[in-house]
C-alpha positions in Angstrom: 0.3 0.2 0.1 0.9 3.8 -0.6 -0.3 7.3 0.5 -2.6 7.6 -1.4 -4.6 10.2 -0.2 -8.7 9.6 0.8 -12.0 11.4 0.0 -15.2 11.2 1.1 -18.7 10.4 -0.5 -20.7 11.6 1.7 -20.6 9.1 4.5 -18.4 6.7 2.2 -14.5 7.2 2.7 -12.4 5.8 -0.5 -9.0 6.7 -2.3 -9.1 9.8 -3.6 -8.8 8.5 -7.4 -10.9 5.0 -8.2 -10.6 2.9 -11.0 -12.6 2.6 -13.6 -13.9 -1.0 -14.9 -16.1 -0.5 -18.2 -13.3 -0.6 -20.6 -12.3 -4.5 -19.4 -15.2 -5.5 -20.6 -17.3 -2.9 -22.8 -17.2 -0.6 -25.3 -13.4 0.2 -26.3 -12.8 -2.9 -28.5 -11.3 -6.7 -27.0 -9.8 -6.8 -23.9 -7.9 -9.5 -22.1 -9.3 -10.9 -18.8 -5.7 -12.2 -17.2 -4.4 -8.2 -17.8 -7.5 -6.6 -16.5 -7.6 -8.5 -13.7 -3.8 -7.8 -13.2 -4.1 -4.4 -13.3 -7.3 -4.2 -10.5 -4.6 -5.9 -8.5 -1.9 -3.6 -9.1 -4.5 -0.3 -8.5 -5.5 -2.6 -4.9 -1.3 -2.7 -4.2 -0.7 0.6 -4.9 -3.8 1.8 -2.5 -6.5 2.5 -5.3 -9.9 1.4 -3.5 -12.9 2.2 -5.5 -13.8 -0.3 -8.2 -16.4 0.7 -10.6 -18.7 -1.2 -12.5 -22.3 -1.9 -14.0 -24.5 -5.0 -14.8 -24.5 -3.5 -18.2 -21.1 -3.9 -19.2 -20.4 -6.5 -20.8 -23.8 -8.2 -20.1 -22.5 -9.2 -16.9 -19.1 -10.2 -17.3 -17.3 -7.0 -15.8 -19.2 -7.3 -12.3 -17.7 -11.0 -13.0 -14.5 -10.4 -13.6 -14.4 -8.0 -10.8 -15.8 -10.9 -8.5 -12.9 -13.0 -10.1 -10.3 -10.6 -8.9 -11.5 -9.7 -5.8 -11.5 -13.3 -4.9 -9.6 -12.8 -1.5 -9.1 -9.3 -0.9 -12.9 -8.0 -0.9 -11.6 -5.8 2.3 -9.4 -4.2 0.3 -12.3 -2.8 -2.0 -14.9 -0.4 -2.3 -17.5 -1.9 -4.8 -19.5 0.1 -6.8 -21.7 -1.2 -8.9 -25.0 0.1 -11.2 -28.3 -0.9 -12.2 -31.4 0.4 -14.4 -30.8 -0.5 -18.1 -32.7 -3.9 -18.8 -32.3 -4.3 -22.1 -29.7 -6.8 -23.5 -26.9 -5.1 -25.6 -27.8 -4.1 -29.2 -31.2 -3.8 -28.1 -33.4 -0.5 -28.1 -31.9 1.0 -24.7 -34.8 0.1 -22.2 -34.2 1.5 -18.5 -36.4 0.1 -15.6 -36.1 2.1 -11.8 -38.9 0.2 -10.3 -38.7 -1.4 -6.7 -39.0 -5.0 -8.1 -36.4 -4.0 -10.6 -34.2 -2.5 -7.9 -34.0 -5.8 -5.7 -34.3 -7.8 -8.9 -31.1 -6.2 -10.2 -29.2 -5.6 -6.8 -29.0 -9.9 -6.2 -27.4 -10.8 -9.8 -25.0 -8.3 -8.9 -24.2 -9.5 -5.7 -24.0 -13.3 -7.2 -21.8 -11.6 -9.9 -19.7 -10.0 -7.8 -19.6 -12.5 -5.5 -20.4 -10.5 -2.4 -23.2 -10.8 0.6 -22.7 -6.4 -0.2 -23.0 -4.0 -2.4 -20.9 -0.5 -1.2 -22.3 2.0 -3.2 -25.1 1.1 -5.7 -26.3 3.4 -8.3 -29.2 3.9 -10.8 -27.4 4.4 -13.9 -29.9 6.3 -15.7 -32.8 7.6 -14.4 -36.5 5.8 -15.0 -38.4 8.5 -16.7 -41.9 6.5 -16.0 -41.4 5.8 -12.1 -41.4 8.2 -9.7 -37.6 8.8 -8.4 -38.5 8.3 -4.6 -40.2 4.6 -5.8 -36.8 3.7 -6.8 -34.5 5.5 -4.2 -37.2 3.9 -1.3 -36.9 0.7 -2.3 -32.9 1.1 -2.9 -33.3 2.9 1.2 -34.7 -0.6 2.0 -31.7 -2.4 0.5 -29.4 -0.7 2.7 -31.4 -1.9 5.5 -31.1 -5.1 4.6 -27.6 -5.1 4.9 -27.1 -5.6 0.9 -25.9 -2.3 -0.4 -24.2 0.5 1.9 -25.0 3.4 0.1 -26.7 4.5 -2.6 -25.7 6.5 -6.0 -27.5 8.0 -8.6 -26.1 8.7 -12.5 -26.3 11.3 -14.7 -29.2 13.0 -12.6 -30.7 16.3 -12.5 -30.9 18.6 -10.0 -34.6 18.5 -9.7 -33.9 15.1 -9.2 -31.4 15.3 -6.9 -33.2 16.8 -4.8 -35.9 14.8 -4.9 -33.9 11.1 -4.5 -31.8 12.8 -1.2 -35.1 14.0 0.4 -36.0 9.7 0.5 -32.5 8.7 2.1 -29.4 10.4 1.4 -27.6 10.4 -1.4 -23.5 9.4 -1.3 -22.5 10.1 -5.0 -22.9 11.6 -7.8 -21.7 9.7 -10.9 -21.6 11.8 -14.3 -19.4 12.8 -17.0 -16.7 15.6 -16.2 -13.3 16.3 -17.9 -11.8 20.0 -19.8 -14.4 19.1 -22.7 -17.3 18.1 -20.8 -18.6 20.7 -17.9 -21.6 20.6 -18.1 -21.8 19.6 -13.9 -20.3 23.5 -13.4 -23.2 26.2 -13.2 -25.5 23.5 -11.4 -25.1 20.0 -10.4 -22.0 20.1 -8.8 -22.8 23.3 -6.4 -26.2 21.4 -5.3 -24.2 17.8 -4.6 -22.2 20.2 -2.4 -25.1 21.7 -0.4 -25.7 18.2 0.3 -23.2 16.8 0.7 -22.8 14.4 -2.1 -19.9 13.4 -3.8 -19.3 13.5 -7.2 -17.9 11.2 -9.1 -16.7 11.9 -12.9 -16.5 9.0 -15.4 -14.3 9.9 -17.9 -12.6 12.1 -16.9 -10.0 12.2 -20.0 -12.4 12.8 -22.8 -13.2 9.2 -23.0 -9.0 9.1 -23.7 -9.2 12.1 -26.4 -7.3 14.9 -23.3 -4.0 12.1 -23.5 -3.5 12.4 -26.9 -3.4 9.1 -27.8 -6.0 9.2 -30.4 -5.0 11.5 -33.6 -7.1 10.0 -36.1 -10.4 7.5 -36.1 -7.8 4.9 -37.1 -6.2 5.1 -33.9 -9.5 3.1 -32.2 -10.1 -0.3 -32.7 -12.7 -2.2 -34.7 -15.8 -2.3 -32.1 -14.8 0.6 -29.9 -17.9 2.8 -29.1 -15.8 6.0 -29.7 -16.0 5.5 -33.5 -19.5 6.5 -33.3 -19.3 9.5 -30.8 -19.9 12.6 -32.2 -16.9 14.2 -30.9 -14.4 11.1 -32.8 -16.4 12.0 -36.0 -14.4 13.5 -39.2 -14.1 16.9 -38.7 -15.0 16.9 -35.0 -11.6 15.4 -34.0 -9.8 17.2 -36.0 -10.5 20.8 -34.4 -10.5 18.7 -31.0 -6.7 17.8 -31.6 -6.5 21.8 -31.2 -6.8 21.5 -26.9 -5.1 18.6 -26.8 -2.4 20.2 -28.4 -2.8 23.2 -25.8 -2.6 21.1 -23.1 0.4 19.2 -24.4 2.0 22.2 -24.2 0.9 23.1 -20.6 2.0 19.8 -19.8 5.0 20.3 -21.1 6.1 23.1 -19.2 4.9 21.0 -15.8 6.8 18.0 -17.1 3.8 15.9 -16.8 2.4 14.4 -19.6 -1.3 15.9 -21.5 -3.6 13.0 -19.8 -1.6 14.2 -16.3 -2.4 17.5 -16.3 -6.2 16.7 -17.3 -7.1 14.5 -14.8 -5.0 16.9 -12.0 -7.4 19.7 -12.8 -10.6 17.5 -12.5 -9.1 16.3 -9.0 -8.4 20.2 -8.1 -12.2 20.6 -8.6 -12.8 20.0 -4.9 -11.7 17.8 -2.1 -15.4 16.0 -2.7 -14.5 14.8 -6.4 -13.4 11.5 -7.3 -12.5 11.1 -11.0 -12.3 7.0 -11.8 -10.1 7.3 -15.1 -10.9 3.8 -16.9 -8.0 1.3 -17.5 -6.8 -1.8 -18.9 -3.4 -1.5 -18.4 -1.0 -1.3 -15.2 1.4 1.1 -17.1 -1.7 3.9 -17.6 -2.6 3.2 -14.2 0.6 3.7 -13.2 0.5 7.4 -15.1 -3.1 8.3 -13.8 -2.3 7.8 -10.6 0.9 9.9 -11.0 -1.3 12.7 -11.7 -2.4 13.1 -7.5 1.4 14.7 -7.2 0.5 17.4 -9.4 -0.2 20.1 -7.4 -1.7 23.7 -9.6 -1.7 27.3 -8.7 -4.1 29.6 -9.7 -2.6 30.8 -12.0 -2.1 27.4 -14.0 -5.5 26.4 -13.5 -7.1 29.4 -15.0 -4.6 27.8 -18.2 -6.0 24.7 -18.2 -9.4 26.1 -18.1 -8.4 28.0 -21.0 -7.5 25.2 -23.1 -11.3 24.8 -23.5 -14.1 27.2 -22.6 -17.2 26.6 -22.6 -18.7 26.0 -26.4 -15.5 25.5 -28.2 -15.4 21.6 -28.3 -16.8 20.5 -31.5 -19.5 17.5 -31.4 -22.2 16.4 -28.8 -20.6 14.4 -26.0 -23.4 11.1 -27.0 -25.0 11.1 -30.1 -28.6 11.9 -29.9 -30.4 8.6 -28.9 -28.1 8.4 -25.8 -28.4 11.6 -25.0 -32.3 11.2 -24.8 -31.3 9.1 -21.8 -29.5 11.8 -19.7 -32.4 13.1 -17.1 -33.2 16.4 -17.7 
């Protein structure tokens, strides 16, 4: 174990940086289970506690993978998983937040994870056909039963957050937050801070784009979801590369990588912010953790802010179908 600092998500204490595990089973092309498990083990060895998954990633494979990785090491991890997508991969999205499904999904995740409790259980997307009070009420019953420890929401609006928190304390909101996705800053992050809810930014490296590793669509594997995302589309990608070039110049002055600088910027958003960069390789895990040691002055933060001011990123963060699932 190393001296990785900790932060609080509500009443839950976690490492100041977590590990997003989605790419080990889902979205970013072929992966290798042995390599992924080795990365999880290395994360635990280095002091990372927060492991993030979902029952949707790889149709349950990602939860099973984490369960295998944590055999004999469960006490070292804070396991966060999500539910809500009731469709299979390749089918039209179908969100369920009704009480019966909450219980059903939790039992299935517990089996796949090979554990008797989930530390942080998120609603992956808000079901617009079910009152959030019903969903959170069912989650509260699972807390009382000891099957989950803390409740989270993902991609939820301020109105939903307030209604949910009134039923039972919400520990964390997971939503996209990076230099090129800053929608949370105006209203959502301040409301979370007001209510004592931690923020867990996913894709804090702009789905890897801010590292500078992807300079064309050909840089991505076949089957990689980013091939269909607007910001990686022809024309948009080339325009967005100017952001990476500016970030890389600042990083060189600081003696760090562009990815480390982008991640450090997210970590400096507040001591209640815990980013979960996703990787399946030990090399990038170590690089990402190096961002924890990057100190940024007010002037440096302002210079990084100026790299990607609001409205300058080309393309929306999701396609229209995926944007329609985000709570408004």
